[in-house]
C-alpha positions, 0 to 999 in steps of 0.5 A, spaced: 502 441 434 499 442 427 498 436 423 498 437 415 496 431 411 501 431 405 498 430 398 500 425 393 503 430 389 507 435 393 508 441 388 511 448 389 504 451 390 503 446 396 509 448 399 508 456 398 501 455 401 504 451 407 509 457 408 504 462 408 499 459 413 505 458 417 507 465 417 500 467 418 500 462 424 506 466 427 503 473 427 497 471 430 495 474 437 496 470 443 489 469 444 488 466 436 494 461 437 491 459 444 497 458 447 497 454 454 495 458 460 500 459 465 499 457 472 499 462 478 505 459 481 509 460 475 506 468 475 508 469 482 515 466 481 517 470 475 514 476 477 516 475 485 509 479 486 504 477 492 497 475 490 491 479 493 485 475 492 477 476 493 474 469 491 467 472 492 468 477 487 473 473 482 478 479 483 485 480 485 491 484 484 499 482 484 503 487 488 510 488 489 513 494 492 509 500 489 507 497 483 500 493 483 496 489 477 489 488 478 485 483 474 478 480 474 476 473 472 470 476 468 474 482 464 479 482 459 483 487 461 487 489 467 489 496 471 496 498 472 497 502 479 490 504 479 491 508 472 493 505 466 488 500 463 491 494 458 487 489 454 489 482 456 485 476 456 482 474 463 484 469 467 481 462 467 480 457 472 482 450 471 480 445 476 479 450 481 486 454 480 487 460 477 491 460 470 493 466 466 494 468 459 501 469 456 499 476 454 498 477 462 505 474 463 508 479 458 505 485 461 506 482 468 514 482 467 513 489 464 510 491 471 514 487 475 521 487 472 528 485 476 529 490 481 535 494 478 536 498 484 535 496 492 531 501 495 531 502 503 526 505 508 531 509 512 527 511 518 520 511 521 517 517 523 511 516 528 506 522 530 502 521 535 496 526 534 495 532 539 498 533 546 499 538 551 493 543 551 490 539 545 487 533 548 484 531 541 477 527 542 475 526 548 470 521 550 466 521 557 462 515 559 458 513 566 461 508 570 456 503 574 457 507 580 454 513 577 461 516 576 464 518 570 470 517 566 474 520 560 478 517 555 483 522 551 485 521 544 492 524 546 493 519 551 491 513 547 495 515 541 502 516 545 501 510 548 500 506 542 506 510 539 511 508 544 509 501 544 510 501 536 517 505 537 519 499 541 517 494 536 520 497 530 527 499 534 527 491 536 526 489 529 530 494 525 536 496 530 539 499 524 534 505 522 532 511 525 525 511 529 523 518 531 517 520 535 514 527 534 513 527 541 514 522 547 511 526 552 504 530 553 507 535 549 503 540 544 506 541 537 503 544 531 502 540 525 507 544 521 512 542 527 511 535 526 512 535 518 518 539 518 521 534 523 519 528 518 521 532 512 528 534 515 530 527 516 537 526 512 536 520 507 540 518 501 538 518 494 535 511 494 532 511 501 526 514 504 522 515 510 515 512 512 510 517 516 505 514 520 500 519 524 496 515 529 489 518 532 483 516 535 476 518 532 470 521 535 463 522 533 456 525 535 453 518 533 455 514 539 454 508 535 460 509 531 465 504 532 471 501 528 478 503 525 480 506 519 486 508 515 487 514 511 491 516 505 492 523 501 487 523 495 491 521 488 488 527 485 492 532 490 498 535 487 504 536 492 509 541 491 517 541 492 518 534 493 525 535 489 530 540 488 536 542 485 540 541 491 538 534 491 538 532 484 543 537 481 538 539 476 537 547 475 532 547 469 525 548 472 521 544 467 525 538 468 524 539 476 517 539 474 517 533 471 521 530 476 517 532 482 511 529 478 514 523 477 516 523 485 509 525 487 506 519 483 511 514 486 509 517 493 502 516 492 502 509 490 507 507 496 502 511 501 496 507 498 500 500 499 502 502 506 495 504 508 493 497 505 498 493 509 497 497 515 489 496 515 490 488 513 495 488 519 490 491 524 484 487 521 489 481 523 489 483 530 483 487 532 478 485 526 474 480 531 473 486 536 472 492 532 469 493 525 474 495 519 472 501 516 476 500 510 481 505 507 479 512 506 482 518 502 482 525 505 488 531 504 489 531 512 495 537 513 500 532 515 499 527 510 499 532 504 505 536 507 510 530 508 514 529 503 514 521 503 509 515 504 504 517 509 498 515 512 493 517 518 490 511 522 484 512 526 485 506 532 477 507 534 472 511 537 473 514 544 465 516 544 463 509 543 462 506 550 464 499 548 470 501 544 472 506 549 473 500 554 477 496 549 481 503 548 482 503 556 486 496 556 493 496 555 492 489 552 488 492 547 493 497 545 498 492 544 494 488 539 493 495 535 500 496 536 502 489 533 497 490 527 500 497 525 507 493 526 505 487 522 503 492 516 509 496 516 513 490 516 510 487 510 511 494 507 518 494 508 519 487 505 515 489 499 519 496 498 526 493 499 526 485 498 522 485 492 524 492 489 520 498 487 521 500 480 
């Protein structure tokens, strides 16, 4: 509230000046008016977003569905979906708690508007890499008795894929869960993506593509798990077609393809982030988290859907090879991936994607 002392003689000039000052106050920017900052709980409630927070760096992100708003307590700007930068007063700490400017809330409500349409994950496509004549990475190690043992990538990833299918079918009995292979069978990369791309979905549905692999390195000390997604600058083609959209104009189809490409890119990054976090929660204490990585692997660049490639560990590392030989550890890996998929589905469906 602004308190103005009234002069003894109140003239029309005084009233005019007062009115001008009041109008100026109304049009001042939010920062100049010093409106009260807003508590984090209200931000989360009104946006229905989830907070990801790094207290050491003072950096965080609001995430809902495929949308992300990244901020820092030291920077008067935010980044939306890794691409667009907007000037906004940085969050403040009040009594140790984060508070946000009204301008931040206004932008957040534009990034996370009320969901106009519910979208759905119709199917999970799980691709255990290699198989048959293609063993994938092989780790050969010496046993205490002088004999040797081999650990083959194709066996590890098939085990994890079958376990993952069981968990997903129990949790989502109304969805398809498709494995590219359920036996020691050889498939080309093209065959894998073709099966995934041919899964029938409605206009408001999509498929999630998860390719599972195990790593190898000439450096026997290399160890850890990681999740890969397609680099955002990679350009996919033929994501939409005239039969699906009812549009024949090539220029319009190009625009629609670009829009869908951007959606899939964001969805894939969030899918990777959720799965990596899920794996960290289950095996992070026993295997190093090597983080999110970008590469244009064949299966992720040719899958017309959110897609990631997971490396569960190194078969060439002696200590990790022992872990990867244990059914209990493979179950932990599976549950980590499953947790990540659950969180992604929740964000995608319950909170909506615009």
